Biopython code that builds the backbone (N, CA, C, O; Angstrom):
import numpy as np
from Bio.PDB.StructureBuilder import StructureBuilder

atoms = [
    (1, "MET", "N", (34.614, -43.130, -2.597)),
    (1, "MET", "CA", (34.970, -43.222, -1.200)),
    (1, "MET", "C", (33.719, -43.106, -0.324)),
    (1, "MET", "O", (33.524, -43.890, 0.606)),
    (2, "LYS", "N", (32.866, -42.101, -0.641)),
    (2, "LYS", "CA", (31.643, -41.923, 0.140)),
    (2, "LYS", "C", (30.707, -43.111, -0.025)),
    (2, "LYS", "O", (30.074, -43.556, 0.933)),
    (3, "ASN", "N", (30.627, -43.626, -1.271)),
    (3, "ASN", "CA", (29.761, -44.773, -1.525)),
    (3, "ASN", "C", (30.229, -46.004, -0.754)),
    (3, "ASN", "O", (29.408, -46.748, -0.217)),
    (4, "THR", "N", (31.523, -46.220, -0.697)),
    (4, "THR", "CA", (32.063, -47.362, 0.036)),
    (4, "THR", "C", (31.765, -47.228, 1.519)),
    (4, "THR", "O", (31.400, -48.207, 2.170)),
    (5, "LEU", "N", (31.916, -46.046, 2.050)),
    (5, "LEU", "CA", (31.647, -45.796, 3.463)),
    (5, "LEU", "C", (30.161, -45.987, 3.767)),
    (5, "LEU", "O", (29.800, -46.560, 4.795)),
    (6, "LEU", "N", (29.313, -45.508, 2.875)),
    (6, "LEU", "CA", (27.879, -45.657, 3.052)),
    (6, "LEU", "C", (27.455, -47.121, 2.997)),
    (6, "LEU", "O", (26.656, -47.561, 3.823)),
    (7, "VAL", "N", (27.975, -47.873, 2.045)),
    (7, "VAL", "CA", (27.659, -49.293, 1.916)),
    (7, "VAL", "C", (28.139, -50.049, 3.154)),
    (7, "VAL", "O", (27.432, -50.921, 3.659)),
    (8, "THR", "N", (29.313, -49.727, 3.635)),
    (8, "THR", "CA", (29.845, -50.377, 4.832)),
    (8, "THR", "C", (28.961, -50.096, 6.037)),
    (8, "THR", "O", (28.712, -50.994, 6.842)),
    (9, "ALA", "N", (28.490, -48.883, 6.173)),
    (9, "ALA", "CA", (27.621, -48.531, 7.294)),
    (9, "ALA", "C", (26.287, -49.267, 7.217)),
    (9, "ALA", "O", (25.772, -49.731, 8.234)),
    (10, "ILE", "N", (25.731, -49.375, 6.022)),
    (10, "ILE", "CA", (24.453, -50.066, 5.845)),
    (10, "ILE", "C", (24.608, -51.558, 6.137)),
    (10, "ILE", "O", (23.764, -52.141, 6.819)),
    (11, "VAL", "N", (25.656, -52.173, 5.639)),
    (11, "VAL", "CA", (25.885, -53.600, 5.874)),
    (11, "VAL", "C", (26.101, -53.863, 7.358)),
    (11, "VAL", "O", (25.562, -54.829, 7.899)),
    (12, "THR", "N", (26.871, -53.027, 8.015)),
    (12, "THR", "CA", (27.130, -53.193, 9.447)),
    (12, "THR", "C", (25.842, -53.047, 10.251)),
    (12, "THR", "O", (25.594, -53.815, 11.181)),
    (13, "ALA", "N", (25.036, -52.075, 9.898)),
    (13, "ALA", "CA", (23.773, -51.872, 10.613)),
    (13, "ALA", "C", (22.826, -53.046, 10.409)),
    (13, "ALA", "O", (22.160, -53.473, 11.352)),
    (14, "SER", "N", (22.759, -53.569, 9.197)),
    (14, "SER", "CA", (21.839, -54.681, 8.942)),
    (14, "SER", "C", (22.315, -55.964, 9.614)),
    (14, "SER", "O", (21.492, -56.752, 10.078)),
    (15, "ILE", "N", (23.600, -56.187, 9.675)),
    (15, "ILE", "CA", (24.127, -57.381, 10.330)),
    (15, "ILE", "C", (23.890, -57.314, 11.833)),
    (15, "ILE", "O", (23.536, -58.319, 12.449)),
    (16, "SER", "N", (24.078, -56.161, 12.418)),
    (16, "SER", "CA", (23.889, -56.050, 13.864)),
    (16, "SER", "C", (22.419, -56.131, 14.256)),
    (16, "SER", "O", (22.110, -56.428, 15.409)),
    (17, "TYR", "N", (21.517, -55.877, 13.331)),
    (17, "TYR", "CA", (20.092, -55.940, 13.618)),
    (17, "TYR", "C", (19.560, -57.370, 13.595)),
    (17, "TYR", "O", (18.661, -57.695, 14.370)),
    (18, "ILE", "N", (20.072, -58.206, 12.756)),
    (18, "ILE", "CA", (19.569, -59.572, 12.583)),
    (18, "ILE", "C", (19.670, -60.401, 13.865)),
    (18, "ILE", "O", (18.675, -61.022, 14.240)),
    (19, "PRO", "N", (20.805, -60.447, 14.557)),
    (19, "PRO", "CA", (20.863, -61.273, 15.761)),
    (19, "PRO", "C", (19.890, -60.833, 16.855)),
    (19, "PRO", "O", (19.391, -61.676, 17.601)),
    (20, "THR", "N", (19.615, -59.553, 16.966)),
    (20, "THR", "CA", (18.674, -59.087, 17.970)),
    (20, "THR", "C", (17.285, -59.653, 17.693)),
    (20, "THR", "O", (16.605, -60.113, 18.610)),
    (21, "THR", "N", (16.872, -59.622, 16.451)),
    (21, "THR", "CA", (15.575, -60.161, 16.089)),
    (21, "THR", "C", (15.519, -61.665, 16.346)),
    (21, "THR", "O", (14.529, -62.168, 16.877)),
    (22, "LEU", "N", (16.554, -62.366, 15.980)),
    (22, "LEU", "CA", (16.596, -63.803, 16.219)),
    (22, "LEU", "C", (16.598, -64.113, 17.709)),
    (22, "LEU", "O", (15.963, -65.074, 18.143)),
    (23, "ALA", "N", (17.303, -63.311, 18.491)),
    (23, "ALA", "CA", (17.342, -63.521, 19.933)),
    (23, "ALA", "C", (15.970, -63.294, 20.547)),
    (23, "ALA", "O", (15.558, -64.035, 21.440)),
    (24, "GLU", "N", (15.257, -62.268, 20.074)),
    (24, "GLU", "CA", (13.920, -62.007, 20.593)),
    (24, "GLU", "C", (12.961, -63.137, 20.221)),
    (24, "GLU", "O", (12.140, -63.545, 21.042)),
    (25, "ASP", "N", (13.056, -63.640, 19.005)),
    (25, "ASP", "CA", (12.209, -64.749, 18.584)),
    (25, "ASP", "C", (12.504, -65.996, 19.407)),
    (25, "ASP", "O", (11.589, -66.714, 19.810)),
    (26, "ASN", "N", (13.790, -66.250, 19.654)),
    (26, "ASN", "CA", (14.184, -67.402, 20.451)),
    (26, "ASN", "C", (13.672, -67.259, 21.882)),
    (26, "ASN", "O", (13.215, -68.236, 22.475)),
    (27, "MET", "N", (13.744, -66.061, 22.435)),
    (27, "MET", "CA", (13.257, -65.820, 23.784)),
    (27, "MET", "C", (11.749, -66.051, 23.848)),
    (27, "MET", "O", (11.261, -66.691, 24.780)),
    (28, "SER", "N", (11.022, -65.546, 22.884)),
    (28, "SER", "CA", (9.575, -65.745, 22.835)),
    (28, "SER", "C", (9.230, -67.215, 22.734)),
    (28, "SER", "O", (8.321, -67.699, 23.409)),
    (29, "LEU", "N", (9.949, -67.912, 21.901)),
    (29, "LEU", "CA", (9.715, -69.341, 21.724)),
    (29, "LEU", "C", (9.942, -70.093, 23.031)),
    (29, "LEU", "O", (9.143, -70.953, 23.401)),
    (30, "ARG", "N", (11.016, -69.774, 23.721)),
    (30, "ARG", "CA", (11.317, -70.442, 24.986)),
    (30, "ARG", "C", (10.246, -70.163, 26.032)),
    (30, "ARG", "O", (9.767, -71.079, 26.700)),
    (31, "VAL", "N", (9.875, -68.900, 26.170)),
    (31, "VAL", "CA", (8.867, -68.531, 27.166)),
    (31, "VAL", "C", (7.554, -69.242, 26.861)),
    (31, "VAL", "O", (6.924, -69.794, 27.763)),
    (32, "CYS", "N", (7.145, -69.232, 25.612)),
    (32, "CYS", "CA", (5.899, -69.915, 25.232)),
    (32, "CYS", "C", (5.989, -71.417, 25.481)),
    (32, "CYS", "O", (5.019, -72.044, 25.907)),
    (33, "GLU", "N", (7.149, -71.980, 25.213)),
    (33, "GLU", "CA", (7.337, -73.411, 25.441)),
    (33, "GLU", "C", (7.208, -73.748, 26.925)),
    (33, "GLU", "O", (6.529, -74.709, 27.287)),
    (34, "TYR", "N", (7.848, -72.971, 27.772)),
    (34, "TYR", "CA", (7.791, -73.232, 29.213)),
    (34, "TYR", "C", (6.378, -73.052, 29.760)),
    (34, "TYR", "O", (5.950, -73.796, 30.642)),
    (35, "VAL", "N", (5.659, -72.070, 29.238)),
    (35, "VAL", "CA", (4.280, -71.868, 29.684)),
    (35, "VAL", "C", (3.410, -73.028, 29.217)),
    (35, "VAL", "O", (2.591, -73.527, 29.988)),
    (36, "SER", "N", (3.569, -73.464, 27.980)),
    (36, "SER", "CA", (2.709, -74.518, 27.444)),
    (36, "SER", "C", (2.866, -75.849, 28.168)),
    (36, "SER", "O", (1.901, -76.604, 28.286)),
    (37, "VAL", "N", (4.065, -76.145, 28.652)),
    (37, "VAL", "CA", (4.284, -77.406, 29.367)),
    (37, "VAL", "C", (4.185, -77.228, 30.877)),
    (37, "VAL", "O", (4.462, -78.154, 31.638)),
    (38, "ASN", "N", (3.786, -76.023, 31.307)),
    (38, "ASN", "CA", (3.559, -75.728, 32.721)),
    (38, "ASN", "C", (4.827, -75.928, 33.549)),
    (38, "ASN", "O", (4.775, -76.504, 34.636)),
    (39, "ASP", "N", (5.962, -75.455, 33.040)),
    (39, "ASP", "CA", (7.236, -75.593, 33.741)),
    (39, "ASP", "C", (7.629, -74.257, 34.366)),
    (39, "ASP", "O", (8.415, -73.494, 33.803)),
    (40, "LYS", "N", (7.073, -73.999, 35.526)),
    (40, "LYS", "CA", (7.290, -72.742, 36.236)),
    (40, "LYS", "C", (8.760, -72.569, 36.633)),
    (40, "LYS", "O", (9.292, -71.462, 36.559)),
    (41, "THR", "N", (9.403, -73.631, 37.044)),
    (41, "THR", "CA", (10.791, -73.566, 37.493)),
    (41, "THR", "C", (11.722, -73.147, 36.362)),
    (41, "THR", "O", (12.564, -72.267, 36.538)),
    (42, "ARG", "N", (11.569, -73.771, 35.218)),
    (42, "ARG", "CA", (12.437, -73.419, 34.083)),
    (42, "ARG", "C", (12.134, -72.014, 33.566)),
    (42, "ARG", "O", (13.044, -71.307, 33.133)),
    (43, "LEU", "N", (10.878, -71.606, 33.605)),
    (43, "LEU", "CA", (10.533, -70.250, 33.188)),
    (43, "LEU", "C", (11.194, -69.239, 34.105)),
    (43, "LEU", "O", (11.776, -68.260, 33.639)),
    (44, "ARG", "N", (11.107, -69.470, 35.408)),
    (44, "ARG", "CA", (11.747, -68.558, 36.370)),
    (44, "ARG", "C", (13.246, -68.478, 36.156)),
    (44, "ARG", "O", (13.810, -67.384, 36.124)),
    (45, "SER", "N", (13.900, -69.624, 36.008)),
    (45, "SER", "CA", (15.353, -69.619, 35.835)),
    (45, "SER", "C", (15.753, -68.983, 34.505)),
    (45, "SER", "O", (16.785, -68.316, 34.427)),
    (46, "PHE", "N", (14.955, -69.180, 33.467)),
    (46, "PHE", "CA", (15.221, -68.563, 32.160)),
    (46, "PHE", "C", (15.159, -67.042, 32.265)),
    (46, "PHE", "O", (16.036, -66.338, 31.765)),
    (47, "LEU", "N", (14.114, -66.546, 32.919)),
    (47, "LEU", "CA", (13.966, -65.096, 33.077)),
    (47, "LEU", "C", (15.052, -64.525, 33.978)),
    (47, "LEU", "O", (15.591, -63.452, 33.705)),
    (48, "LYS", "N", (15.367, -65.229, 35.033)),
    (48, "LYS", "CA", (16.386, -64.748, 35.970)),
    (48, "LYS", "C", (17.762, -64.701, 35.312)),
    (48, "LYS", "O", (18.516, -63.753, 35.535)),
    (49, "ALA", "N", (18.099, -65.699, 34.513)),
    (49, "ALA", "CA", (19.392, -65.736, 33.835)),
    (49, "ALA", "C", (19.554, -64.574, 32.861)),
    (49, "ALA", "O", (20.670, -64.115, 32.620)),
    (50, "ARG", "N", (18.452, -64.103, 32.304)),
    (50, "ARG", "CA", (18.503, -62.982, 31.356)),
    (50, "ARG", "C", (18.137, -61.653, 31.996)),
    (50, "ARG", "O", (18.031, -60.633, 31.316)),
    (51, "LYS", "N", (17.945, -61.673, 33.314)),
    (51, "LYS", "CA", (17.590, -60.483, 34.090)),
    (51, "LYS", "C", (16.338, -59.807, 33.528)),
    (51, "LYS", "O", (16.303, -58.593, 33.325)),
    (52, "LEU", "N", (15.314, -60.623, 33.284)),
    (52, "LEU", "CA", (14.046, -60.143, 32.762)),
    (52, "LEU", "C", (12.964, -60.313, 33.806)),
    (52, "LEU", "O", (13.072, -61.154, 34.699)),
    (53, "LYS", "N", (11.931, -59.517, 33.691)),
    (53, "LYS", "CA", (10.775, -59.634, 34.565)),
    (53, "LYS", "C", (9.541, -59.878, 33.710)),
    (53, "LYS", "O", (9.458, -59.437, 32.563)),
    (54, "VAL", "N", (8.589, -60.588, 34.291)),
    (54, "VAL", "CA", (7.348, -60.887, 33.580)),
    (54, "VAL", "C", (6.659, -59.593, 33.176)),
    (54, "VAL", "O", (6.095, -59.507, 32.085)),
    (55, "ARG", "N", (6.698, -58.595, 34.036)),
    (55, "ARG", "CA", (6.056, -57.306, 33.741)),
    (55, "ARG", "C", (6.594, -56.670, 32.466)),
    (55, "ARG", "O", (5.841, -56.065, 31.703)),
    (56, "THR", "N", (7.896, -56.808, 32.237)),
    (56, "THR", "CA", (8.501, -56.142, 31.082)),
    (56, "THR", "C", (8.294, -56.898, 29.776)),
    (56, "THR", "O", (8.242, -56.283, 28.711)),
    (57, "ILE", "N", (8.177, -58.207, 29.840)),
    (57, "ILE", "CA", (8.040, -58.981, 28.601)),
    (57, "ILE", "C", (6.596, -59.283, 28.248)),
    (57, "ILE", "O", (6.321, -59.701, 27.123)),
    (58, "PHE", "N", (5.669, -59.085, 29.168)),
    (58, "PHE", "CA", (4.279, -59.498, 28.968)),
    (58, "PHE", "C", (3.659, -58.891, 27.712)),
    (58, "PHE", "O", (3.015, -59.601, 26.940)),
    (59, "SER", "N", (3.840, -57.609, 27.498)),
    (59, "SER", "CA", (3.176, -56.953, 26.364)),
    (59, "SER", "C", (3.822, -57.290, 25.023)),
    (59, "SER", "O", (3.204, -57.089, 23.978)),
    (60, "ASN", "N", (5.055, -57.800, 25.036)),
    (60, "ASN", "CA", (5.768, -58.064, 23.786)),
    (60, "ASN", "C", (5.671, -59.500, 23.300)),
    (60, "ASN", "O", (5.944, -59.771, 22.130)),
    (61, "ILE", "N", (5.295, -60.415, 24.161)),
    (61, "ILE", "CA", (5.297, -61.827, 23.778)),
    (61, "ILE", "C", (3.876, -62.307, 23.513)),
    (61, "ILE", "O", (2.972, -62.110, 24.325)),
    (62, "ARG", "N", (3.703, -62.940, 22.363)),
    (62, "ARG", "CA", (2.428, -63.549, 21.977)),
    (62, "ARG", "C", (2.707, -65.020, 21.683)),
    (62, "ARG", "O", (3.670, -65.353, 20.993)),
    (63, "CYS", "N", (1.869, -65.879, 22.206)),
    (63, "CYS", "CA", (1.987, -67.315, 21.976)),
    (63, "CYS", "C", (0.715, -67.776, 21.268)),
    (63, "CYS", "O", (-0.378, -67.699, 21.830)),
    (64, "ASN", "N", (0.860, -68.245, 20.054)),
    (64, "ASN", "CA", (-0.289, -68.648, 19.236)),
    (64, "ASN", "C", (-1.331, -67.536, 19.133)),
    (64, "ASN", "O", (-2.532, -67.808, 19.114)),
    (65, "GLY", "N", (-0.880, -66.302, 19.066)),
    (65, "GLY", "CA", (-1.781, -65.159, 18.940)),
    (65, "GLY", "C", (-2.420, -64.721, 20.246)),
    (65, "GLY", "O", (-3.283, -63.843, 20.243)),
    (66, "GLN", "N", (-2.018, -65.313, 21.361)),
    (66, "GLN", "CA", (-2.590, -64.983, 22.659)),
    (66, "GLN", "C", (-1.513, -64.373, 23.553)),
    (66, "GLN", "O", (-0.323, -64.627, 23.368)),
    (67, "ASN", "N", (-1.947, -63.561, 24.529)),
    (67, "ASN", "CA", (-0.972, -63.078, 25.502)),
    (67, "ASN", "C", (-0.634, -64.219, 26.460)),
    (67, "ASN", "O", (-1.266, -65.275, 26.414)),
    (68, "LEU", "N", (0.354, -64.014, 27.322)),
    (68, "LEU", "CA", (0.825, -65.101, 28.185)),
    (68, "LEU", "C", (-0.245, -65.631, 29.127)),
    (68, "LEU", "O", (-0.328, -66.840, 29.348)),
    (69, "LEU", "N", (-1.065, -64.746, 29.688)),
    (69, "LEU", "CA", (-2.112, -65.199, 30.608)),
    (69, "LEU", "C", (-3.145, -66.070, 29.898)),
    (69, "LEU", "O", (-3.506, -67.142, 30.383)),
    (70, "GLU", "N", (-3.610, -65.604, 28.761)),
    (70, "GLU", "CA", (-4.600, -66.370, 28.008)),
    (70, "GLU", "C", (-4.007, -67.694, 27.523)),
    (70, "GLU", "O", (-4.682, -68.724, 27.529)),
    (71, "PHE", "N", (-2.752, -67.659, 27.108)),
    (71, "PHE", "CA", (-2.091, -68.877, 26.639)),
    (71, "PHE", "C", (-1.936, -69.891, 27.776)),
    (71, "PHE", "O", (-2.144, -71.087, 27.573)),
    (72, "ALA", "N", (-1.575, -69.419, 28.959)),
    (72, "ALA", "CA", (-1.453, -70.314, 30.114)),
    (72, "ALA", "C", (-2.809, -70.935, 30.446)),
    (72, "ALA", "O", (-2.891, -72.128, 30.738)),
    (73, "ALA", "N", (-3.865, -70.133, 30.402)),
    (73, "ALA", "CA", (-5.203, -70.638, 30.702)),
    (73, "ALA", "C", (-5.653, -71.660, 29.652)),
    (73, "ALA", "O", (-6.210, -72.701, 29.999)),
    (74, "SER", "N", (-5.418, -71.369, 28.391)),
    (74, "SER", "CA", (-5.851, -72.290, 27.332)),
    (74, "SER", "C", (-5.000, -73.549, 27.280)),
    (74, "SER", "O", (-5.449, -74.571, 26.762)),
    (75, "SER", "N", (-3.777, -73.495, 27.808)),
    (75, "SER", "CA", (-2.893, -74.658, 27.821)),
    (75, "SER", "C", (-3.015, -75.476, 29.095)),
    (75, "SER", "O", (-2.310, -76.471, 29.265)),
    (76, "ASN", "N", (-3.904, -75.067, 29.991)),
    (76, "ASN", "CA", (-4.060, -75.721, 31.297)),
    (76, "ASN", "C", (-2.776, -75.679, 32.107)),
    (76, "ASN", "O", (-2.486, -76.615, 32.853)),
    (77, "ALA", "N", (-2.009, -74.621, 31.973)),
    (77, "ALA", "CA", (-0.761, -74.431, 32.720)),
    (77, "ALA", "C", (-1.091, -73.683, 34.010)),
    (77, "ALA", "O", (-0.861, -72.479, 34.122)),
    (78, "LEU", "N", (-1.628, -74.410, 34.970)),
    (78, "LEU", "CA", (-2.146, -73.775, 36.183)),
    (78, "LEU", "C", (-1.041, -73.190, 37.055)),
    (78, "LEU", "O", (-1.178, -72.067, 37.540)),
    (79, "ASP", "N", (0.046, -73.920, 37.264)),
    (79, "ASP", "CA", (1.135, -73.410, 38.104)),
    (79, "ASP", "C", (1.773, -72.163, 37.481)),
    (79, "ASP", "O", (1.992, -71.160, 38.160)),
    (80, "THR", "N", (2.059, -72.242, 36.210)),
    (80, "THR", "CA", (2.663, -71.107, 35.515)),
    (80, "THR", "C", (1.691, -69.940, 35.448)),
    (80, "THR", "O", (2.096, -68.788, 35.600)),
    (81, "GLY", "N", (0.423, -70.225, 35.222)),
    (81, "GLY", "CA", (-0.592, -69.173, 35.190)),
    (81, "GLY", "C", (-0.708, -68.459, 36.525)),
    (81, "GLY", "O", (-0.834, -67.235, 36.569)),
    (82, "GLU", "N", (-0.667, -69.219, 37.613)),
    (82, "GLU", "CA", (-0.711, -68.606, 38.944)),
    (82, "GLU", "C", (0.500, -67.708, 39.161)),
    (82, "GLU", "O", (0.378, -66.617, 39.717)),
    (83, "MET", "N", (1.672, -68.170, 38.720)),
    (83, "MET", "CA", (2.879, -67.354, 38.858)),
    (83, "MET", "C", (2.747, -66.051, 38.060)),
    (83, "MET", "O", (3.095, -64.977, 38.553)),
    (84, "LEU", "N", (2.247, -66.154, 36.836)),
    (84, "LEU", "CA", (2.082, -64.966, 35.999)),
    (84, "LEU", "C", (1.103, -63.985, 36.633)),
    (84, "LEU", "O", (1.346, -62.778, 36.641)),
    (85, "ILE", "N", (0.007, -64.497, 37.158)),
    (85, "ILE", "CA", (-0.990, -63.636, 37.797)),
    (85, "ILE", "C", (-0.374, -62.919, 38.992)),
    (85, "ILE", "O", (-0.663, -61.746, 39.229)),
    (86, "GLY", "N", (0.469, -63.611, 39.740)),
    (86, "GLY", "CA", (1.110, -63.013, 40.897)),
    (86, "GLY", "C", (2.162, -61.973, 40.550)),
    (86, "GLY", "O", (2.390, -61.043, 41.325)),
    (87, "LYS", "N", (2.801, -62.116, 39.405)),
    (87, "LYS", "CA", (3.883, -61.210, 39.010)),
    (87, "LYS", "C", (3.407, -59.981, 38.236)),
    (87, "LYS", "O", (4.098, -58.963, 38.199)),
    (88, "LEU", "N", (2.246, -60.074, 37.628)),
    (88, "LEU", "CA", (1.753, -58.953, 36.815)),
    (88, "LEU", "C", (1.010, -57.933, 37.673)),
    (88, "LEU", "O", (0.481, -58.276, 38.730)),
    (89, "PRO", "N", (0.969, -56.683, 37.220)),
    (89, "PRO", "CA", (0.202, -55.667, 37.951)),
    (89, "PRO", "C", (-1.285, -56.002, 37.970)),
    (89, "PRO", "O", (-1.792, -56.665, 37.066)),
    (90, "VAL", "N", (-1.969, -55.544, 38.992)),
    (90, "VAL", "CA", (-3.403, -55.824, 39.161)),
    (90, "VAL", "C", (-4.194, -55.302, 37.965)),
    (90, "VAL", "O", (-5.138, -55.953, 37.515)),
    (91, "LYS", "N", (-3.820, -54.144, 37.452)),
    (91, "LYS", "CA", (-4.541, -53.581, 36.294)),
    (91, "LYS", "C", (-4.446, -54.484, 35.074)),
    (91, "LYS", "O", (-5.421, -54.641, 34.338)),
    (92, "THR", "N", (-3.289, -55.072, 34.859)),
    (92, "THR", "CA", (-3.102, -55.971, 33.721)),
    (92, "THR", "C", (-3.940, -57.227, 33.891)),
    (92, "THR", "O", (-4.561, -57.703, 32.941)),
    (93, "VAL", "N", (-3.954, -57.758, 35.099)),
    (93, "VAL", "CA", (-4.762, -58.954, 35.366)),
    (93, "VAL", "C", (-6.242, -58.630, 35.180)),
    (93, "VAL", "O", (-6.990, -59.428, 34.616)),
    (94, "ALA", "N", (-6.663, -57.457, 35.655)),
    (94, "ALA", "CA", (-8.068, -57.055, 35.531)),
    (94, "ALA", "C", (-8.476, -56.917, 34.063)),
    (94, "ALA", "O", (-9.593, -57.281, 33.694)),
    (95, "LYS", "N", (-7.584, -56.395, 33.229)),
    (95, "LYS", "CA", (-7.889, -56.251, 31.802)),
    (95, "LYS", "C", (-8.069, -57.602, 31.118)),
    (95, "LYS", "O", (-8.814, -57.716, 30.144)),
    (96, "ASN", "N", (-7.391, -58.617, 31.625)),
    (96, "ASN", "CA", (-7.395, -59.921, 30.973)),
    (96, "ASN", "C", (-8.288, -60.947, 31.656)),
    (96, "ASN", "O", (-8.259, -62.121, 31.289)),
    (97, "ILE", "N", (-9.070, -60.538, 32.629)),
    (97, "ILE", "CA", (-9.892, -61.473, 33.396)),
    (97, "ILE", "C", (-10.894, -62.212, 32.511)),
    (97, "ILE", "O", (-11.131, -63.402, 32.720)),
    (98, "ASP", "N", (-11.477, -61.544, 31.543)),
    (98, "ASP", "CA", (-12.445, -62.207, 30.656)),
    (98, "ASP", "C", (-11.784, -63.297, 29.810)),
    (98, "ASP", "O", (-12.362, -64.365, 29.605)),
    (99, "LEU", "N", (-10.577, -63.024, 29.323)),
    (99, "LEU", "CA", (-9.851, -64.021, 28.530)),
    (99, "LEU", "C", (-9.475, -65.228, 29.372)),
    (99, "LEU", "O", (-9.535, -66.364, 28.902)),
    (100, "ILE", "N", (-9.088, -64.981, 30.616)),
    (100, "ILE", "CA", (-8.719, -66.077, 31.516)),
    (100, "ILE", "C", (-9.949, -66.914, 31.842)),
    (100, "ILE", "O", (-9.889, -68.144, 31.824)),
    (101, "THR", "N", (-11.060, -66.253, 32.138)),
    (101, "THR", "CA", (-12.296, -66.950, 32.516)),
    (101, "THR", "C", (-12.792, -67.849, 31.399)),
    (101, "THR", "O", (-13.337, -68.921, 31.659)),
    (102, "LYS", "N", (-12.606, -67.421, 30.156)),
    (102, "LYS", "CA", (-13.061, -68.200, 29.006)),
    (102, "LYS", "C", (-12.379, -69.569, 28.936)),
    (102, "LYS", "O", (-12.970, -70.533, 28.449)),
    (103, "HIS", "N", (-11.134, -69.656, 29.424)),
    (103, "HIS", "CA", (-10.364, -70.889, 29.273)),
    (103, "HIS", "C", (-10.167, -71.687, 30.560)),
    (103, "HIS", "O", (-10.033, -72.910, 30.506)),
    (104, "SER", "N", (-10.148, -71.015, 31.722)),
    (104, "SER", "CA", (-9.819, -71.742, 32.950)),
    (104, "SER", "C", (-10.543, -71.152, 34.154)),
    (104, "SER", "O", (-10.347, -69.988, 34.502)),
    (105, "ALA", "N", (-11.376, -71.963, 34.779)),
    (105, "ALA", "CA", (-12.093, -71.513, 35.973)),
    (105, "ALA", "C", (-11.139, -71.349, 37.149)),
    (105, "ALA", "O", (-11.301, -70.435, 37.958)),
    (106, "HIS", "N", (-10.141, -72.233, 37.249)),
    (106, "HIS", "CA", (-9.181, -72.163, 38.355)),
    (106, "HIS", "C", (-8.380, -70.858, 38.311)),
    (106, "HIS", "O", (-8.291, -70.144, 39.309)),
    (107, "LEU", "N", (-7.807, -70.559, 37.161)),
    (107, "LEU", "CA", (-7.021, -69.326, 37.039)),
    (107, "LEU", "C", (-7.896, -68.090, 37.153)),
    (107, "LEU", "O", (-7.437, -67.043, 37.609)),
    (108, "SER", "N", (-9.144, -68.201, 36.745)),
    (108, "SER", "CA", (-10.079, -67.094, 36.903)),
    (108, "SER", "C", (-10.284, -66.775, 38.381)),
    (108, "SER", "O", (-10.314, -65.610, 38.775)),
    (109, "GLY", "N", (-10.424, -67.820, 39.191)),
    (109, "GLY", "CA", (-10.587, -67.614, 40.625)),
    (109, "GLY", "C", (-9.352, -66.970, 41.250)),
    (109, "GLY", "O", (-9.477, -66.083, 42.095)),
    (110, "ILE", "N", (-8.178, -67.403, 40.848)),
    (110, "ILE", "CA", (-6.934, -66.818, 41.355)),
    (110, "ILE", "C", (-6.841, -65.353, 40.932)),
    (110, "ILE", "O", (-6.449, -64.500, 41.727)),
    (111, "ALA", "N", (-7.197, -65.066, 39.695)),
    (111, "ALA", "CA", (-7.147, -63.687, 39.196)),
    (111, "ALA", "C", (-8.127, -62.799, 39.932)),
    (111, "ALA", "O", (-7.803, -61.654, 40.248)),
    (112, "LYS", "N", (-9.319, -63.300, 40.211)),
    (112, "LYS", "CA", (-10.314, -62.502, 40.944)),
    (112, "LYS", "C", (-9.853, -62.206, 42.365)),
    (112, "LYS", "O", (-10.093, -61.114, 42.881)),
    (113, "LYS", "N", (-9.192, -63.174, 43.002)),
    (113, "LYS", "CA", (-8.622, -62.925, 44.333)),
    (113, "LYS", "C", (-7.533, -61.862, 44.273)),
    (113, "LYS", "O", (-7.425, -61.021, 45.164)),
    (114, "ARG", "N", (-6.729, -61.907, 43.215)),
    (114, "ARG", "CA", (-5.636, -60.928, 43.051)),
    (114, "ARG", "C", (-6.179, -59.520, 42.858)),
    (114, "ARG", "O", (-5.582, -58.554, 43.333)),
    (115, "ILE", "N", (-7.308, -59.396, 42.164)),
    (115, "ILE", "CA", (-7.892, -58.082, 41.873)),
    (115, "ILE", "C", (-8.473, -57.454, 43.127)),
    (115, "ILE", "O", (-8.407, -56.236, 43.299)),
    (116, "LYS", "N", (-9.037, -58.265, 43.999)),
    (116, "LYS", "CA", (-9.695, -57.727, 45.205)),
    (116, "LYS", "C", (-8.744, -57.078, 46.151)),
    (116, "LYS", "O", (-9.157, -56.585, 47.200)),
]
sb = StructureBuilder()
sb.init_structure("model")
sb.init_model(0)
sb.init_chain("A")
sb.init_seg("    ")
for serial, (resi, resn, name, xyz) in enumerate(atoms, 1):
    if name == "N":
        sb.init_residue(resn, " ", resi, " ")
    sb.init_atom(name, np.array(xyz, "f"), 0.0, 1.0, " ", f" {name:<3s}", serial, name[0])
structure = sb.get_structure()
């Protein structure tokens, strides 16, 4: 009886964990996709529909091994990069200024204005 209850609890816990991981992967994929194609409108509506903020997802999402700011700069996603710079805290932008400068002079200038 105890073994059956234990097995049932383990199976239930593992099943409920899988969709969360898949949902997070799908969310990351979507966000990275919207940033890579410079689709600021769809990114905004995607985040708004899920009641998410750029500040809360920034540290958890990596696109091709890069954070969102660096990925936007390397993908030449200027509109989306400007939006990200505007939505993130100044300290976060300041920490990533070197990564942005390496890939995009335009976004670097926007980031430097934001820091001042």
